[in-house]
C-alpha positions, 0 to 999 in steps of 0.5 A: 545527445543532439537538441532534437533528440532531447526535444523528442524525449521531452515530448515523449515523457510529457505524453507518458506523464499526462497518460499516467496522470489522466485518471487522477485529473478525470477523478477530480474533474468529475468530483465537482459535477452533479449526478445529472451531469455524469451522462455525457459524451465528453471525456472531461467536463468543466463544471458550470457550477462546481459542486462543493457539496459533494465534498461536504457529503463525503465528509459528513454522510460518508463518515470519512473521518471515522473510516479514515481513523480505522484505515490509518490504524489497520494500515499502520499496524500492518506496516509495523508488523510487515517491516519487523517480520520482513527485516528479521526474516531477510536477515535470517535468510541472508546472514544465518546458516541453518538447516532447510534455509533454502526450502523455507525461503522458497516457501515464503516467496511462494506467498508472492504468487498467492493473491489475497482474495484467493484466501478469502473463504478459508480465512473467513472460516478460520476467523469466524471459528476464532471469533476474529471477524468484526475486529481489526485483527481480522484484517491486520493478520491477512494483510500482514501475511500477504505483505511479508513475502514481498517485503522479505524478497525486497530486503534479502536482495538489498541485504546481500549488498551490505558487507558482513565486516560491519556486523563482525565489528559490531559482534567484536564490540559486544552487540547482540543479535537484536542490536545488529538487526535493528540498530545496524542493518535496519538503517543501512536498508532504509531505501528498501524499508521505505519501498516495503512500507509504501507497497504495504500501505498501497495494498492495505489502504484501498483493499475492500473485498476482504474488509467487506467480508470480515467487517459488518460493524460500522464502527470498524469499517475502513475508507472504501466503505465510505464510497458504498454509503452513496450507492443505492439500489436504483441510483447512486450519488456519483458526485459524492462517490468521486469526492470520497475517492479524491479524499481517499487518494490524497494520503497515497499521493502525499506518501508517494511524493515524499518517498519517491526517491527512496522507492526508486533507490530501494527497487533498483538496488534490490533488483541489481544487487539481489 
């Protein structure tokens, strides 16, 4: 590859990176503006007097900490259930021989094509009859149900690349099925598991429509409700809303930065070997 070609590639990737990062830069920039400064023709506007008060409002009036704890609990339990179910289902579909396996595998994968909000009304009717509205379980169950098909798809593709000889050796040593799945298969599928964890986290962390339908108790509300605390009937505190969105996006950015390499390995390995 010539030097000029490398330069062109570097410039191209820098432009792509800037385009990808621009929404985040724009979000941070506007989080320091007062509401009166939002209406201008400038795409980016350097604040003459940075409004740190927006972040104080987001933390105090937006009830950020309480909603953060609720979001962290719902997301953590959803991730745990999704990982366990996806791992065991993936093992059952790739390693076990049982009747109607292809049919059940197809039915599970059909869940990938069903958007979570398409199940909003039937879920609400069922959960209301069961008394699950205004509870963490009312969010954890649909979030898990929507995340498991994609997790199963990723893990089955990855597990097909693992030699069966390792499991056969474990069986000879006396390992039972649970030890094989959770102590032998799970570590070998770590990149795929990280991909499942991160995608599930992103899907749950920012979800609002289902949460706003199922939750009305303030003590159970999740982070997206914090933005709505600054929305009024005739006017909104846009600066504080942007500050909330910046604070909300920090955990997602940190998690993606930490597991970026594992996510790439998991997706590419599953795509090539699946």
